[in-house]
N, CA, C and O atoms as CSV, one atom per row, in Angstrom:
chain,resi,resn,atom,element,x,y,z
A,1,UNK,N,N,68.285,54.557,-89.900
A,1,UNK,CA,C,68.078,53.195,-89.487
A,1,UNK,C,C,66.684,52.750,-89.888
A,1,UNK,O,O,65.744,53.544,-89.924
A,2,UNK,N,N,66.573,51.478,-90.184
A,2,UNK,CA,C,65.289,50.906,-90.595
A,2,UNK,C,C,65.023,49.634,-89.791
A,2,UNK,O,O,65.936,48.871,-89.476
A,3,UNK,N,N,63.750,49.432,-89.471
A,3,UNK,CA,C,63.344,48.183,-88.841
A,3,UNK,C,C,63.210,47.140,-89.936
A,3,UNK,O,O,62.724,47.433,-91.028
A,4,UNK,N,N,63.645,45.916,-89.637
A,4,UNK,CA,C,63.576,44.820,-90.599
A,4,UNK,C,C,62.836,43.641,-89.988
A,4,UNK,O,O,62.696,43.540,-88.769
A,5,UNK,N,N,62.361,42.745,-90.861
A,5,UNK,CA,C,61.849,41.475,-90.357
A,5,UNK,C,C,63.015,40.792,-89.664
A,5,UNK,O,O,64.120,40.771,-90.206
A,6,UNK,N,N,62.799,40.231,-88.478
A,6,UNK,CA,C,63.906,39.635,-87.729
A,6,UNK,C,C,64.635,38.544,-88.524
A,6,UNK,O,O,64.024,37.719,-89.204
A,7,UNK,N,N,65.947,38.577,-88.409
A,7,UNK,CA,C,66.794,37.521,-88.960
A,7,UNK,C,C,67.687,37.019,-87.837
A,7,UNK,O,O,68.233,37.811,-87.068
A,8,UNK,N,N,67.835,35.704,-87.744
A,8,UNK,CA,C,68.664,35.108,-86.701
A,8,UNK,C,C,70.127,35.167,-87.092
A,8,UNK,O,O,70.505,34.811,-88.208
A,9,UNK,N,N,70.952,35.628,-86.142
A,9,UNK,CA,C,72.392,35.716,-86.361
A,9,UNK,C,C,73.093,35.026,-85.207
A,9,UNK,O,O,72.757,35.248,-84.044
A,10,UNK,N,N,74.069,34.187,-85.531
A,10,UNK,CA,C,74.877,33.519,-84.518
A,10,UNK,C,C,75.815,34.547,-83.912
A,10,UNK,O,O,76.632,35.134,-84.621
A,11,UNK,N,N,75.708,34.772,-82.607
A,11,UNK,CA,C,76.519,35.778,-81.927
A,11,UNK,C,C,76.934,35.245,-80.563
A,11,UNK,O,O,76.088,34.979,-79.710
A,12,UNK,N,N,78.221,35.091,-80.362
A,12,UNK,CA,C,78.772,34.614,-79.082
A,12,UNK,C,C,78.089,33.351,-78.570
A,12,UNK,O,O,77.762,33.254,-77.387
A,13,UNK,N,N,77.874,32.393,-79.451
A,13,UNK,CA,C,77.339,31.100,-79.046
A,13,UNK,C,C,75.832,31.001,-78.969
A,13,UNK,O,O,75.304,29.978,-78.533
A,14,UNK,N,N,75.123,32.047,-79.386
A,14,UNK,CA,C,73.657,32.029,-79.344
A,14,UNK,C,C,73.095,32.630,-80.624
A,14,UNK,O,O,73.728,33.458,-81.279
A,15,UNK,N,N,71.878,32.185,-80.964
A,15,UNK,CA,C,71.155,32.829,-82.064
A,15,UNK,C,C,70.384,34.015,-81.496
A,15,UNK,O,O,69.591,33.871,-80.566
A,16,UNK,N,N,70.631,35.185,-82.070
A,16,UNK,CA,C,69.964,36.405,-81.634
A,16,UNK,C,C,69.315,37.043,-82.858
A,16,UNK,O,O,69.894,37.040,-83.944
A,17,UNK,N,N,68.122,37.584,-82.683
A,17,UNK,CA,C,67.424,38.233,-83.796
A,17,UNK,C,C,67.953,39.642,-84.025
A,17,UNK,O,O,68.037,40.452,-83.101
A,18,UNK,N,N,68.308,39.916,-85.280
A,18,UNK,CA,C,68.597,41.284,-85.706
A,18,UNK,C,C,67.284,41.881,-86.171
A,18,UNK,O,O,66.563,41.274,-86.962
A,19,UNK,N,N,66.973,43.078,-85.674
A,19,UNK,CA,C,65.722,43.753,-85.999
A,19,UNK,C,C,65.936,45.104,-86.670
A,19,UNK,O,O,65.005,45.677,-87.235
A,20,UNK,N,N,67.171,45.615,-86.605
A,20,UNK,CA,C,67.479,46.961,-87.077
A,20,UNK,C,C,68.612,46.901,-88.104
A,20,UNK,O,O,69.614,46.213,-87.909
A,21,UNK,N,N,68.429,47.629,-89.187
A,21,UNK,CA,C,69.401,47.715,-90.283
A,21,UNK,C,C,69.846,49.171,-90.387
A,21,UNK,O,O,69.025,50.067,-90.584
A,22,UNK,N,N,71.138,49.394,-90.256
A,22,UNK,CA,C,71.701,50.731,-90.416
A,22,UNK,C,C,72.611,50.726,-91.641
A,22,UNK,O,O,73.345,49.764,-91.866
A,23,UNK,N,N,72.564,51.777,-92.417
A,23,UNK,CA,C,73.358,51.882,-93.645
A,23,UNK,C,C,73.762,53.325,-93.838
A,23,UNK,O,O,72.929,54.226,-93.745
A,24,UNK,N,N,75.040,53.551,-94.105
A,24,UNK,CA,C,75.442,54.905,-94.476
A,24,UNK,C,C,76.633,54.873,-95.410
A,24,UNK,O,O,77.434,53.938,-95.404
A,25,UNK,N,N,76.726,55.920,-96.212
A,25,UNK,CA,C,77.780,56.032,-97.212
A,25,UNK,C,C,79.103,56.365,-96.540
A,25,UNK,O,O,79.180,57.271,-95.710
A,26,UNK,N,N,80.143,55.622,-96.907
A,26,UNK,CA,C,81.476,55.939,-96.386
A,26,UNK,C,C,82.401,56.442,-97.491
A,26,UNK,O,O,83.483,56.961,-97.215
A,27,UNK,N,N,81.970,56.284,-98.749
A,27,UNK,CA,C,82.761,56.808,-99.867
A,27,UNK,C,C,81.875,56.863,-101.107
A,27,UNK,O,O,81.129,55.924,-101.387
A,28,UNK,N,N,81.958,57.941,-101.831
A,28,UNK,CA,C,81.228,58.095,-103.096
A,28,UNK,C,C,82.123,58.911,-104.015
A,28,UNK,O,O,82.426,60.069,-103.726
A,29,UNK,N,N,82.549,58.307,-105.124
A,29,UNK,CA,C,83.435,59.044,-106.033
A,29,UNK,C,C,82.667,60.019,-106.928
A,29,UNK,O,O,83.254,60.681,-107.784
A,30,UNK,N,N,81.345,60.101,-106.721
A,30,UNK,CA,C,80.461,61.026,-107.441
A,30,UNK,C,C,80.449,60.805,-108.947
A,30,UNK,O,O,80.066,61.685,-109.718
A,31,UNK,N,N,80.876,59.607,-109.351
A,31,UNK,CA,C,80.928,59.322,-110.771
A,31,UNK,C,C,80.466,57.906,-111.109
A,31,UNK,O,O,79.585,57.717,-111.948
A,32,UNK,N,N,81.074,56.902,-110.442
A,32,UNK,CA,C,80.804,55.524,-110.848
A,32,UNK,C,C,80.507,54.555,-109.713
A,32,UNK,O,O,79.987,53.468,-109.968
A,33,UNK,N,N,80.818,54.908,-108.468
A,33,UNK,CA,C,80.598,53.942,-107.390
A,33,UNK,C,C,80.496,54.617,-106.027
A,33,UNK,O,O,80.959,55.738,-105.819
A,34,UNK,N,N,79.875,53.889,-105.115
A,34,UNK,CA,C,79.770,54.326,-103.725
A,34,UNK,C,C,79.948,53.100,-102.834
A,34,UNK,O,O,79.538,51.996,-103.192
A,35,UNK,N,N,80.555,53.301,-101.687
A,35,UNK,CA,C,80.717,52.247,-100.695
A,35,UNK,C,C,79.889,52.610,-99.471
A,35,UNK,O,O,79.930,53.740,-98.983
A,36,UNK,N,N,79.137,51.627,-98.988
A,36,UNK,CA,C,78.270,51.812,-97.829
A,36,UNK,C,C,78.704,50.876,-96.710
A,36,UNK,O,O,79.079,49.729,-96.951
A,37,UNK,N,N,78.647,51.380,-95.490
A,37,UNK,CA,C,78.844,50.573,-94.293
A,37,UNK,C,C,77.463,50.166,-93.798
A,37,UNK,O,O,76.545,50.986,-93.763
A,38,UNK,N,N,77.315,48.889,-93.411
A,38,UNK,CA,C,76.047,48.449,-92.827
A,38,UNK,C,C,76.311,47.787,-91.486
A,38,UNK,O,O,77.395,47.266,-91.225
A,39,UNK,N,N,75.286,47.823,-90.646
A,39,UNK,CA,C,75.312,47.108,-89.377
A,39,UNK,C,C,73.912,46.596,-89.084
A,39,UNK,O,O,72.917,47.244,-89.408
A,40,UNK,N,N,73.851,45.423,-88.466
A,40,UNK,CA,C,72.589,44.830,-88.036
A,40,UNK,C,C,72.601,44.759,-86.513
A,40,UNK,O,O,73.577,44.305,-85.916
A,41,UNK,N,N,71.519,45.208,-85.889
A,41,UNK,CA,C,71.425,45.297,-84.437
A,41,UNK,C,C,70.217,44.531,-83.915
A,41,UNK,O,O,69.217,44.372,-84.615
A,42,UNK,N,N,70.321,44.063,-82.691
A,42,UNK,CA,C,69.145,43.634,-81.944
A,42,UNK,C,C,68.515,44.902,-81.382
A,42,UNK,O,O,69.080,45.987,-81.522
A,43,UNK,N,N,67.359,44.780,-80.751
A,43,UNK,CA,C,66.738,45.942,-80.121
A,43,UNK,C,C,65.674,46.576,-80.988
A,43,UNK,O,O,65.063,45.924,-81.834
A,44,UNK,N,N,65.462,47.877,-80.756
A,44,UNK,CA,C,64.430,48.634,-81.461
A,44,UNK,C,C,65.031,49.932,-81.989
A,44,UNK,O,O,66.168,50.277,-81.668
A,45,UNK,N,N,64.259,50.645,-82.802
A,45,UNK,CA,C,64.718,51.940,-83.294
A,45,UNK,C,C,64.935,52.911,-82.143
A,45,UNK,O,O,65.816,53.769,-82.207
A,46,UNK,N,N,64.137,52.780,-81.093
A,46,UNK,CA,C,64.242,53.678,-79.951
A,46,UNK,C,C,65.394,53.298,-79.019
A,46,UNK,O,O,65.999,54.160,-78.382
A,47,UNK,N,N,65.686,52.006,-78.947
A,47,UNK,CA,C,66.745,51.533,-78.047
A,47,UNK,C,C,67.509,50.386,-78.699
A,47,UNK,O,O,67.108,49.224,-78.624
A,48,UNK,N,N,68.625,50.744,-79.343
A,48,UNK,CA,C,69.436,49.729,-80.006
A,48,UNK,C,C,69.988,48.749,-78.997
A,48,UNK,O,O,70.310,49.109,-77.865
A,49,UNK,N,N,70.092,47.517,-79.422
A,49,UNK,CA,C,70.725,46.487,-78.617
A,49,UNK,C,C,72.153,46.276,-79.090
A,49,UNK,O,O,72.897,47.231,-79.313
A,50,UNK,N,N,72.518,45.036,-79.238
A,50,UNK,CA,C,73.866,44.632,-79.618
A,50,UNK,C,C,74.060,44.690,-81.128
A,50,UNK,O,O,73.172,44.314,-81.894
A,51,UNK,N,N,75.238,45.167,-81.549
A,51,UNK,CA,C,75.594,45.087,-82.971
A,51,UNK,C,C,75.962,43.634,-83.243
A,51,UNK,O,O,76.899,43.103,-82.647
A,52,UNK,N,N,75.223,42.993,-84.145
A,52,UNK,CA,C,75.387,41.571,-84.406
A,52,UNK,C,C,76.201,41.273,-85.662
A,52,UNK,O,O,76.822,40.215,-85.762
A,53,UNK,N,N,76.202,42.184,-86.602
A,53,UNK,CA,C,76.943,41.984,-87.853
A,53,UNK,C,C,77.219,43.347,-88.465
A,53,UNK,O,O,76.475,44.303,-88.244
A,54,UNK,N,N,78.306,43.425,-89.242
A,54,UNK,CA,C,78.644,44.666,-89.924
A,54,UNK,C,C,79.506,44.342,-91.130
A,54,UNK,O,O,80.083,43.259,-91.227
A,55,UNK,N,N,79.584,45.295,-92.045
A,55,UNK,CA,C,80.414,45.108,-93.221
A,55,UNK,C,C,80.226,46.257,-94.195
A,55,UNK,O,O,79.618,47.276,-93.866
A,56,UNK,N,N,80.757,46.081,-95.397
A,56,UNK,CA,C,80.671,47.090,-96.443
A,56,UNK,C,C,80.024,46.498,-97.691
A,56,UNK,O,O,80.168,45.312,-97.988
A,57,UNK,N,N,79.317,47.348,-98.402
A,57,UNK,CA,C,78.723,46.996,-99.692
A,57,UNK,C,C,79.167,48.033,-100.711
A,57,UNK,O,O,79.189,49.225,-100.407
A,58,UNK,N,N,79.521,47.597,-101.917
A,58,UNK,CA,C,79.926,48.504,-102.985
A,58,UNK,C,C,78.832,48.539,-104.047
A,58,UNK,O,O,78.401,47.502,-104.553
A,59,UNK,N,N,78.396,49.747,-104.371
A,59,UNK,CA,C,77.385,49.954,-105.406
A,59,UNK,C,C,78.081,50.551,-106.631
A,59,UNK,O,O,78.822,51.528,-106.524
A,60,UNK,N,N,77.831,49.949,-107.794
A,60,UNK,CA,C,78.396,50.483,-109.029
A,60,UNK,C,C,77.486,50.132,-110.196
A,60,UNK,O,O,76.404,49.578,-109.998
A,61,UNK,N,N,77.917,50.450,-111.405
A,61,UNK,CA,C,77.154,50.120,-112.607
A,61,UNK,C,C,75.785,50.779,-112.632
A,61,UNK,O,O,75.627,51.924,-112.206
A,62,UNK,N,N,74.792,50.041,-113.138
A,62,UNK,CA,C,73.431,50.566,-113.256
A,62,UNK,C,C,72.854,50.927,-111.894
A,62,UNK,O,O,72.095,51.888,-111.779
A,63,UNK,N,N,73.208,50.162,-110.859
A,63,UNK,CA,C,72.714,50.489,-109.519
A,63,UNK,C,C,73.176,51.884,-109.103
A,63,UNK,O,O,72.390,52.667,-108.570
A,64,UNK,N,N,74.444,52.193,-109.345
A,64,UNK,CA,C,74.955,53.517,-108.975
A,64,UNK,C,C,74.285,54.616,-109.798
A,64,UNK,O,O,73.933,55.666,-109.261
A,65,UNK,N,N,74.110,54.383,-111.080
A,65,UNK,CA,C,73.449,55.371,-111.937
A,65,UNK,C,C,72.033,55.648,-111.437
A,65,UNK,O,O,71.623,56.805,-111.338
A,66,UNK,N,N,71.288,54.591,-111.121
A,66,UNK,CA,C,69.924,54.751,-110.614
A,66,UNK,C,C,69.907,55.460,-109.263
A,66,UNK,O,O,69.049,56.306,-109.012
A,67,UNK,N,N,70.849,55.117,-108.402
A,67,UNK,CA,C,70.971,55.749,-107.084
A,67,UNK,C,C,71.268,57.241,-107.215
A,67,UNK,O,O,70.632,58.069,-106.563
A,68,UNK,N,N,72.241,57.574,-108.064
A,68,UNK,CA,C,72.696,58.957,-108.149
A,68,UNK,C,C,71.698,59.875,-108.851
A,68,UNK,O,O,71.799,61.096,-108.736
A,69,UNK,N,N,70.744,59.309,-109.570
A,69,UNK,CA,C,69.737,60.121,-110.253
A,69,UNK,C,C,68.363,60.035,-109.589
A,69,UNK,O,O,67.420,60.693,-110.029
A,70,UNK,N,N,68.246,59.238,-108.546
A,70,UNK,CA,C,66.966,59.059,-107.869
A,70,UNK,C,C,66.689,60.235,-106.944
A,70,UNK,O,O,67.558,60.594,-106.150
A,71,UNK,N,N,65.507,60.850,-107.016
A,71,UNK,CA,C,65.208,61.976,-106.123
A,71,UNK,C,C,65.144,61.571,-104.650
A,71,UNK,O,O,65.290,62.426,-103.777
A,72,UNK,N,N,64.930,60.293,-104.355
A,72,UNK,CA,C,64.944,59.796,-102.977
A,72,UNK,C,C,66.084,58.788,-102.840
A,72,UNK,O,O,65.858,57.598,-102.622
A,73,UNK,N,N,67.312,59.291,-102.973
A,73,UNK,CA,C,68.477,58.404,-102.977
A,73,UNK,C,C,68.642,57.647,-101.665
A,73,UNK,O,O,69.166,56.533,-101.675
A,74,UNK,N,N,68.212,58.210,-100.535
A,74,UNK,CA,C,68.326,57.497,-99.258
A,74,UNK,C,C,67.490,56.223,-99.261
A,74,UNK,O,O,67.979,55.153,-98.898
A,75,UNK,N,N,66.237,56.338,-99.668
A,75,UNK,CA,C,65.379,55.152,-99.732
A,75,UNK,C,C,65.915,54.149,-100.741
A,75,UNK,O,O,65.901,52.942,-100.500
A,76,UNK,N,N,66.391,54.662,-101.879
A,76,UNK,CA,C,66.965,53.773,-102.887
A,76,UNK,C,C,68.126,52.986,-102.285
A,76,UNK,O,O,68.204,51.770,-102.460
A,77,UNK,N,N,69.033,53.669,-101.575
A,77,UNK,CA,C,70.202,53.007,-100.991
A,77,UNK,C,C,69.787,51.959,-99.958
A,77,UNK,O,O,70.315,50.847,-99.960
A,78,UNK,N,N,68.845,52.306,-99.076
A,78,UNK,CA,C,68.389,51.333,-98.074
A,78,UNK,C,C,67.765,50.111,-98.739
A,78,UNK,O,O,68.059,48.980,-98.353
A,79,UNK,N,N,66.915,50.325,-99.726
A,79,UNK,CA,C,66.283,49.193,-100.411
A,79,UNK,C,C,67.311,48.349,-101.155
A,79,UNK,O,O,67.224,47.121,-101.150
A,80,UNK,N,N,68.280,48.995,-101.792
A,80,UNK,CA,C,69.346,48.279,-102.489
A,80,UNK,C,C,70.151,47.434,-101.500
A,80,UNK,O,O,70.398,46.253,-101.742
A,81,UNK,N,N,70.559,48.048,-100.383
A,81,UNK,CA,C,71.344,47.332,-99.381
A,81,UNK,C,C,70.573,46.160,-98.782
A,81,UNK,O,O,71.127,45.078,-98.589
A,82,UNK,N,N,69.295,46.381,-98.490
A,82,UNK,CA,C,68.474,45.304,-97.940
A,82,UNK,C,C,68.387,44.138,-98.925
A,82,UNK,O,O,68.464,42.976,-98.529
A,83,UNK,N,N,68.228,44.455,-100.199
A,83,UNK,CA,C,68.170,43.401,-101.213
A,83,UNK,C,C,69.482,42.628,-101.269
A,83,UNK,O,O,69.477,41.399,-101.338
A,84,UNK,N,N,70.611,43.344,-101.239
A,84,UNK,CA,C,71.919,42.677,-101.283
A,84,UNK,C,C,72.124,41.743,-100.092
A,84,UNK,O,O,72.778,40.708,-100.212
A,85,UNK,N,N,71.563,42.114,-98.948
A,85,UNK,CA,C,71.751,41.331,-97.712
A,85,UNK,C,C,70.576,40.385,-97.443
A,85,UNK,O,O,70.533,39.716,-96.410
A,86,UNK,N,N,69.634,40.335,-98.371
A,86,UNK,CA,C,68.450,39.462,-98.231
A,86,UNK,C,C,67.648,39.816,-96.986
A,86,UNK,O,O,67.228,38.933,-96.239
A,87,UNK,N,N,67.438,41.112,-96.764
A,87,UNK,CA,C,66.667,41.613,-95.639
A,87,UNK,C,C,65.362,42.208,-96.151
A,87,UNK,O,O,65.276,42.641,-97.300
A,88,UNK,N,N,64.349,42.224,-95.289
A,88,UNK,CA,C,63.079,42.840,-95.625
A,88,UNK,C,C,62.821,43.999,-94.679
A,88,UNK,O,O,62.678,43.804,-93.472
A,89,UNK,N,N,62.761,45.200,-95.225
A,89,UNK,CA,C,62.451,46.391,-94.431
A,89,UNK,C,C,60.962,46.425,-94.161
A,89,UNK,O,O,60.153,46.185,-95.057
A,90,UNK,N,N,60.600,46.725,-92.913
A,90,UNK,CA,C,59.161,46.795,-92.569
A,90,UNK,C,C,58.805,48.181,-92.080
A,90,UNK,O,O,57.649,48.439,-91.744
C-alpha cells in the first residue's frame, strides 16, 4: 500500500478523500501482460478507512516489458498504476 495525495471521491452521497492506494497482481501470463487489482481507501497506512473505489488495470506492450525486466518491479507497478489513475504517490 502507498500513501497518495488526497483525491476526492463521491461515496454514498458525500465527497470523501482517498489517501491510500493499494495495488496487487491478480494475473500475469509471464509473457505479454499482467492484470492488477487496485483499491483506494480513506484513512492511513496504519488504519485503513473505507474502500472508496476499486477496479482492474491491464499492463501490456512496452509497459509490461519494462515491468518484467525492472529489478524493482513492485515500485514500477505502483508508479505505473498511479499514473494510469492520475494519482500522486507521496
